[in-house]
N, C-alpha and C positions, 0 to 999 in steps of 0.2 A: 504494500500500500504506500502511496505517496501522499504526504500532507503538504499543501501549498498555501502560503500566506501572503496577503496584500496584493492580489491581482487587481490592478486598477486600470492602467492605460491599455490602449489597443495593442501596442507592441508586445506587452506581457501576455495578453490574451491570445495573440497569434502563437507565441511560444507554447502555451498550454495546449492549444488545439493541435500543434505539431506533436507534442508528447502523447496526447490522447490517441492520436492516429498510429503512433509507432511503438506503443508499449502495451502490454497486457495488464499492467498494474492498475489497481483501483486508485482513482484520484479523488481526494477530498480537499475542498478549498475552505479555509476558515479565515476569520478576521481577528479573533482573539484566542489566546491560549486557554481561556476558560472553556472553550468549546471542545477541548480534547477529552475531558472527562465524560461528556455525553457520548462521544464517538466510541470511547473505550467500553462504556456500559452497553451500548447498542450492538457493537460488533465483536466485543471481546477480543479485539485485535488492534495492535498499534502499528504505526507506519515504520518502515525501515529508512525512509528518505524524507528529509524535510527541506523544502525549497522556500527560501525567504526572498521576496522581492522588496528591496530596500530603497527607501526614499530619504530616510532620516537616520543618521548614525546613532544618536543617543537612544532613540526609540528601538532600534534594531538590537542593541546590546541588552536592553531590559527584556525584550521579547524572547531573545535567545536564552537568557538566564531562567525565565519562567518555563520555557520549554524543557530545558535540561533538568530543572527541579522536578517537573512532572514525570519525565522519563526515568529519572533516578529513583523516584518513589515507587515505580513499577518494575525496577530492575531491567530496563530495556535500553539497548544501545540504538542510537540513530545517527545517520550520516547527514550532516547539515551542509547545504549548498546555498551560497548567497548569490543573488543576481542584483547588482547595484546599478543605480542610474549613473550616467556618465559624469554627472556633477560630483560624484563621490570617488572619482578616480584617484585623487590625492590621498584618500583614506584607505586605499586597498591594503596596505600593510597592516593597518589596525584591524581590519575585517579578517585578514588572513590568520590572525592569531586566535580568532574565535570560531571560524568555520573551516570545514575540511577543504572546501574549494570556493574561490571567489571569482565570479564573472562580472565584467563591466560591460554595460550596453555601449555599442551594439554588439551582439554575439551571433554566431552561427548556431541555429537550433540543433544541428547534429552534434556539436561539441557538448551541449548541455545534456542531450540524450545519452551520449557516451559516458559522461560523468555519473549520470543516474544509474546506468547499468553497472558501472564499476563499483559504486557505493552499495548497490543492492547485493552484488556478488560478495562483497566484503562482509556485510552484516549477516548475510545468509550463511556464509562459511563459518563465521564465528558462532552463530546460533546452532548450526549443525554439529560443530565440534563440542559445544557445551552440552547439547542433548546426548551426544554419543559417548562422551567420556568426561566424567566428573573431574578428572585430573587435568583437563584442558586449561583451566584457569591458572594452574601452576605452570603449565607448559608455556602459555602466553607470557606469563611473568618472566620466565627464564629467557624466552626469545627476546623480549623487549630489553631485558637487562644484559643480554649477551652472555649469560652464564651457561648455556647448554652447549659448550664447545665440544663435549663428548660426541654430540650428534652432528652439529653443523660446524663448519669453519667459515666464518664470514670474512670476505675480503673487502668489506666496507664497514663503516661504523654504524651499527644499528641504533645507537643512542642519539644520532642526529635526526631530530624531527622538526617539522615546521619549515621544510625547505622552501615551500612556496613563499613564505613570509621573508625568508632570507634573500631569495631571488628578487623579491619586490624592491628591496633596498637598492639593488644594482640598477633598477630601471630609473632611479631618481638622480642620475649623474653624480655619483659619490666621488669623493677625493680618491687619489691613488692609494693612500694609506688604508682606507676602508676596503678598496678593491683587494689589497694585499691580505688584509685580515680575513675577508670573506673567502678568498682563495684558500687560505690555510684551513679554514673551518670546513669548506665543502670538498676539499681535495680528496679525502678518503672515499667519498661517495661519487666521484666522477665515473661515468660509464660510457662505453662506446661498443660498437659492434664487435662481438667475439670476446669481450672482457669477461672473465669468470668472476662472479659476485659471491657464489657460495660453493664450497667444496663439501664432499661427504654428504651430499643431499640425497636422501633415499626416496624422494618423490612424495612425501607426505608431511603434514604439519604446517605447510605454508600454501598459500594460494597466490597466483600471480596472473598477469595478463599475457596471454600467448603472443600478443602483438609486439611486446617489448622484451620477452625472455624466452629462452628455450632450454629444455632439460636434456642433457646428454646422459643416457642411462649407462653407457659404457664406462665413462669416467666418473659418474655420480657428481657431475658439475652442472650448476645453473649459470647460464651465460646471458649477457645482455645482447639484444638484437638492434638496439637503437642508441643514439647519442643523447646523454642526459645525466640525470642525478638519481641515485638509488635511495629510496626511503622505505623503512619498514614500519607499517602501521598495524598494530595488533599482530595478526598473522598474515597480513596481506603485503606482498612485496610490490612496491610501486616504482615505476620509472617516470620521472618528470622530464619531458622532452626539453632539449637544449634550444629548440627553435619553435616559434609559434607564428602562425599565419593569420593575418588580419581577416575579419569576417568577409570582406569583399574579395579576398584572394589576391589583392594587388600588392601587398607588402609582406615581407617576412622579417622577423626580428629574432636575434639569437644571442646566446651567451657564449663568449669566446674564452676558452681556457686551454691550457696545454693538455693534449690527450696523452702524450708520451713524454715524460720529463727528460728522458735521456736522448731521444732521437727526434730532432725538430722536424725534419723532412717527412719521416714516416708518420709522425703525429699529425702533421698538417694534412696528409693524404687521408688519414683516418677521419679527421674532422670534416673534410669536404664530403667524404663518403657518408658520414653520419648525418649531415644536414639533408643530403639527398634522400637518405632512407626515411627522413621525416617529411618527405614530399615537397621539399624545396628544390625544384628542378630547373627553373629558368630564371633569367634576370639576376643571377647570383653575382655579387660584387667580389669577384675573385681577387683582384689586386688589393682592394681595401682590406678584405679578410686576411689575405696573405701577410700584409704589413702588420696588422693588429695581432695576428697569431704569433708572429715573431716577437712582438713586444710582450705579449702575455707569457711566452715561453721564457724570455730572458729576465723579465721583471717579476715573474711569479705572481701574476694578478689574473683576475677574471673581470670581464666587463660585458656590457650589453650594448648592442647596436643593430641598426638595420642591416640585414645581410643579403636581401634580394628585393627587387622591385619589378612588378609586372609592367606591361605596356598597354595603355588604353588604345583601342582600335581607332583609326582615323578614317572616316568615310571619304571616298573619292568621288569624282564626277567627270563626265566626259566634257570635252571642250564645248563651250556654248557662247552665244551672243546675248549679252545682258542689255536690256533696254534701259536707257537713262532718262527717258522722258515718259511721262505718264499720260494716260488718256484723259485724265481729269485736269491736266494743266491748262492754263489760260491759252487762248489762241486768237486768231485775227478777227477784228471787227471793223466794218466800214464806218469811218468817222466823218466823212464829208461827201458833198455831191459829186466830187471828182473821182470818187471810188477809191480814195486813199485808205489803205488798210493798216490798222494798228495791230501789229503782230503779237501783242502781249495781252489781248483780251479775247473773249468769246467762247463760252460754253465748253464742250468736250472736244472740239476740233483743235488740233495742235498745228500751229504755224511755226516755221523755223526760218532763220536767216542763213545765208550762205556761210559755210564753215562751222556752223553750230554743231556741237556733239550730239549725236542721236543714240549711239550704243557703243559698247566696247566688247572686245573679244577676250574671253576668259579662257586661259589655257587649261588643258586637262590636268587633273590632280589624281594620281594613282591612289587606289585604296591601300591602306597599310593595316595588315592584320595585327591584332593585339594578342596578349597571352597573360595568364595568371602565373604567379610564382610556382604553382603546382603543375604548370605545363599545359593547362587547358587553353586551347586556341579560342580567341575571341574574334569572330568574323567581322569584317568591315563591309559596309554597303558601298556599292558603286552606283551612283544616281545618274539618271538621264534628266538633267535640269531643263526647264523650259528654255527653248532657244528660238531664234528668229532667222529667217532667210532674208538676205539683203537684196532689194530690188533697185528701181530706177533712181538716178540722181543722188546716189550716196557713194562716197569713196572711202577707202580704207587708209588710215594713217598708220603705216607699218611700224614707225618708231614708237608711237604712243599706243598702238593697238586699239585705236578708236575709229568708229565710223562717223563721218561728218556729211552734212548736206552740201551738195555741189552747187545749189542755187537756192534763192528764196522760194518758199512754197509751203504747201500743206503736207503734213505726214499722213500717209494713207496706209491703213492696215488692211491688207488683202489676205484674209485668213492668217497664215503664218508668215507672210512676207511684208516687209516694211518698204514703202516707197516715199520719195519726196516728189510731189508733182506741183507744177505751176498752176496758177489760178486764172480762170476766165470769169470776168465780171459781166453780168447782165443787169443793167441799171433799172429796168422796169419789169413788166410782166413777160412771161413766155406765152405768146399767142400766135395768131395767124400772121401777124406782121413779122415777128422774129423767125417764125418757122420752128421746126423741131431742132433740138440742140444735141449734137454728138461731139464729144470732146475727149481727148486723152489726158486732159488736165483735171483739176478741181473746178467746180462751178459754184459761184455765188450768185443767187437770183434775188434782187431786192424786192421784187413784187410777187405776184401769184403765178401759178402754172394753170392755165385755163383748160377747159374741156377739150378732149381729143388730142392734146399735145403730148409729145414724147421728149423726155430729157434723159440723156445717157452720158455718163462720165466714167472715165477710168479711175478717177480719184474720188474725193468726197463731194457731196452736194449739200449746199446750205440754201434753204428757201425761206426768205423773211416772211412771206405770206402763206397762202394755203394752196393745196393741190386739189383740184376738183375734176373728177372723171378723167384723169390723165394718167400717163404711165411714167414712172421714175425708176431708173436702174443705175446703181452706183457700184464701182469696184471697191469703194471704201465705205465710209459712214454717211448717213443722211440725217439732216436736221431740218425740221419744218415747223411752222406755226401750227399747221394741222392738215389732215387728210379727210376729205368728205366727198359727197356726190350722190349719185343715184345707184351706185354699185359697180361702176366701171373703173374706179381708181385702183390701180395696181402698182405696188411699190416693192422693189427688191434691192437689198444692200448687203454687200459682203462683210460690212462692219456693223457698228451699232446703228440703231434708228431711234431718234428722239423727236417727240412732238408734244404739243400742248394737248391735242385731242385727236381722236381717230373715229370716224363715223362712216358707216356704209362703205367700207374700204377693205381691200385685200392687201395685207402687208407681210412680207417675208424678210427675215434677216438671219445672217450667220453669226451676228453678235447679239447683244442684249437689245430688247425693245423697251424703251422707257416713255412714260407719258405723265403729264402733270394734272390734267383735269378729268378726262373720261375716255372710255372706249365703248362705243355703242354699235350693236348690230354689225360687227366686222369679223373678218376672218384673219386671225393673227397667227403667224408661224415663226418660231425661232429655234435655233440650235442651242441657245443659251437660256436666259431668263427673261420673263416679263416683269417689269418693275413699275409700280404706281406710286406717285407721290402722296403725301398727306392730303386728305379730303377728296381724293380722286375716286371715281366710280367706274364700275364695269357692269354692263348688263346686255343681254342678247348676243347672238353670234357664237363663234367658236374660237377658242384661244388654245394654242398648242405650244408648249415650251419643253424642251428636252431636259433642262436642268433646274426647273422649278419656277415659282412665281411668288411675288409679294404684292398683295393688294391692300387697299384701305377698305372700301366697300365693294362687295360683289353681289350681283343680283339686285332686285328692288322689291318694293312692297306689292307691286302687281304680279310678282312671281314670273316675270318673263323668262322663258327658258334660256339658260346660258350654259354652254358646254366648255369645260376645262379639261384638257388632256395633257398630262405630264409624263416625262420619261420616254416620249416618242420624238424621234429626230427626223423631221420631214426631208431634210437635205440628204442625210445618210441613206434613207430608204431609196431615194432616186439614184444616188451614187452607187449603192451596192448593186442595184439592178444593172446599171451601165457597166460597172467593173466586171461583173460575172459574165455578161454578154461578150465583152471584149476579151476576157481571158479564154472563154470557149473558142472564139474565133482564132486567137493566137495559137492555142494548143493544136487546133486542126491544121493550121498553116505549118506549125512546127513538125507535126507528124508527116505531112506531105514532103517536107524538105528531107527529113530523116529517111523516108522511103526511097527518095531519089538517090541520096548519098550511099545507101546500102547496096545499090546496084553497082557501085564502083569501088567502095571502100569497106574495109573491116573496121567498124567504129569502136570495137573493143581493143584495137591495137593502135600504137602511135600513128598519127595521121601523116606527119611530115615525110617520113621515108616512103610512104605509099604514093604521095603526090609526085615525087620525083620520077616515077615510072611513066607518067602521062605526058603527052605532047603539050606544048605551051598553051594553046587555046583551051584544051580540055582542063588543064591544070587551073587556068584563070577562072573558068566557069565553076569548077569545084570549090575554089577558094571563095568565090562570091556566095555560093550556097552555104558554105561553112560560116561565113560572116553573117549572113541572114539568120542562120540558126542561132548564133550567139545573141544577135539583137532580139530575136523573138523570146529566147530564154530570159534575157535581162528584163524585158518588158513584162513578162509574166511574173517574174520575181518581184518587181516593183509594185505591180498591181496587187499581188497577194499580200505583200507587206502592208499596203494601204488598207486592205480588207481587215487584217489583224488589228491595225490601229483603230479602225472604225468599230470593230467588235469590242475592243477595250473601252472605247467611249460609251458604247451601249451599256456595258456593265456599270459604269459610273452613273448613268442616267437612272438606274434603278433606285437610287437614293434621293430622287427628286422630292421636294416638299413644297407645300403651298402655305404661306402665312397670310392671315387676314388680320390686319391691324385694328379694324373697327368692327364691321358687321358682315356676316355671311347670311344671306337670305334664302328662304325656300325657293325651289325652282332651278337651282344650280345642280348640274351633274358633274361629278369629278371622276376622271379616269386616270389611274396611275398604274402603269405596266399591266394593263388589261383588267385590273380590279376596278369596280365601279361603285361609287357612293352617291346616292340621290339625297339631296338635302331637303328635309321636310319640316324643319323648324329653324328658328333664328338662333345664331351663335354669335357670341361676342369675343373678339380677340382669341383666335384659335390657330392651331397649326395642324395640317393634315399630311399624312405620309403613309406609305405602304409598309405594313408590318409583315415581314417574311414569316415570323413565328406564328402569327394569327392568320396569315394569308388573306388579309383584308386591309382596307384603308381605315386608319384610326384617327380620331380627333382628340387633341389635347389642348389644354388652355395655355395661353401665353401669359407670362408674369412680368 
């Protein structure tokens, strides 16, 4: 049975849960020593192990005295272990004088479990001996006093007890005179692999841990298997290791002392072998230990130091282009009738001046694996960071590793490619007088785009007025006061789309779609998010967003049907179909080329020697076919890689969520990855998402 006292904080509770999982012992937790009598009366059994979680030194001493008084009154021995808070580290020596073993937080649960098992074995061994042989008390007395030399011959001093406490003094950076004194005191009990600690041992009367000792039946000798210090407690022979590993496994500390007083080099080899037997295998400070061992050997001292250090893994990453401008930076605004542009203002569109820095190239950083001092490998990650392709009107400064604008213009984000494009200014409306606009630049329109007109730009499009029953296509982002009409307005942008309002319109974007006031009876599609400002409203129509949505009010009191679809990517669905069709065509063309080549060549053998056998014209034709085959194969590989990337994006879209910052009305249908939720009541400030565990859409409150 284990008795455990003062379990309060979460870290201590975790330790107890670990012990419960890994031991068959019954565990009883108490707050005061007065509870012991009730336990004894009910169970007629007392614990063999007492674990004290200590927060206050004075209180701990009083509690321990009360415990011992109770156990002594019942003639029962108990093995007491202290687990002290880190704030009591300076009092470890004082605690070591009262407890069999002292741990300081943080500690590895396995070491506490190991000490529990050791203590349990010790108490059980003593009790078994007492029950089996009434003369055992005398035998123990003889062992402790060292008077049974007729039976055993000790090659250490059995009267040296409290070695833990002695070693604690060495951890406090003592003077050399103290190191010399403690060396002389501990010297008889130094142990290392192969050292005989008891002669004439007949295999009974003592118990010991097989991990640290082994018995040679031929020579009747008990020998140490590890480096450390031998101590006899009752009839239990203990070896206190000369090295200890920190709970995180990243540091090892050890006691350095001469293993062999007569042979420095041999002793040093035994010392290194000894710390390795204690699982200190990597990051060993060989040179420092070598120097300090020599000092210990010549000055006859013992001291404590860090002997090994692990290596923290360092994550690496592939080379990438880091964007140094943000989509929310200020950008150009028309400030007079001449069309002068202030390049330091205007919403989310970014304008830059010639030679302005846009991005920089970050070189690859290899991943560096780490390790613990015990030799456990700590893997490092190799990340593929977000990167950008460089497009038009941007040059690379090799010396500074920076990408800069070649001319004044707008920054255009075309999916993963950055361009700088010049700007075309339309001072009024786009109508029958101006005609349709087609430009490879950015376009700024100061007025409206009227019915049946078409505006197309390779870059960004900024419209100060509204778009009514017209078509807008941009290779970058689109900003407009609003989109409206009788249902013929059609808008597509490869970047973000921003508007004050959208009504009776069809809008598609590969970036986010943001609105300030309302979306009414419209079809909205985006591969990213739909985002509504405070006080904005949405009702009627169909809104589809691959990566989620944020609304203020959605639906209305008239319960007009509104459809929200999340986790579906309209663009990828189109692209996947096109890619698959193209891959199938390429594979057929590839098979046709292979079929032709097989008539002339053995494709499983090296090609070049075979080509030399053909006439020049035939050889040229075959080389053309081989080149075409390589091109087809490369194109198939690129397309299949694109499919993999799209598949990865689809997985990310399964986590799409919808936030409603004010009110969600009845009449709204929500579809997330094919699960459907029909709203039949009002909700205030909620979030909706698909729960894989419940296989349904759940609604939770926002706080």
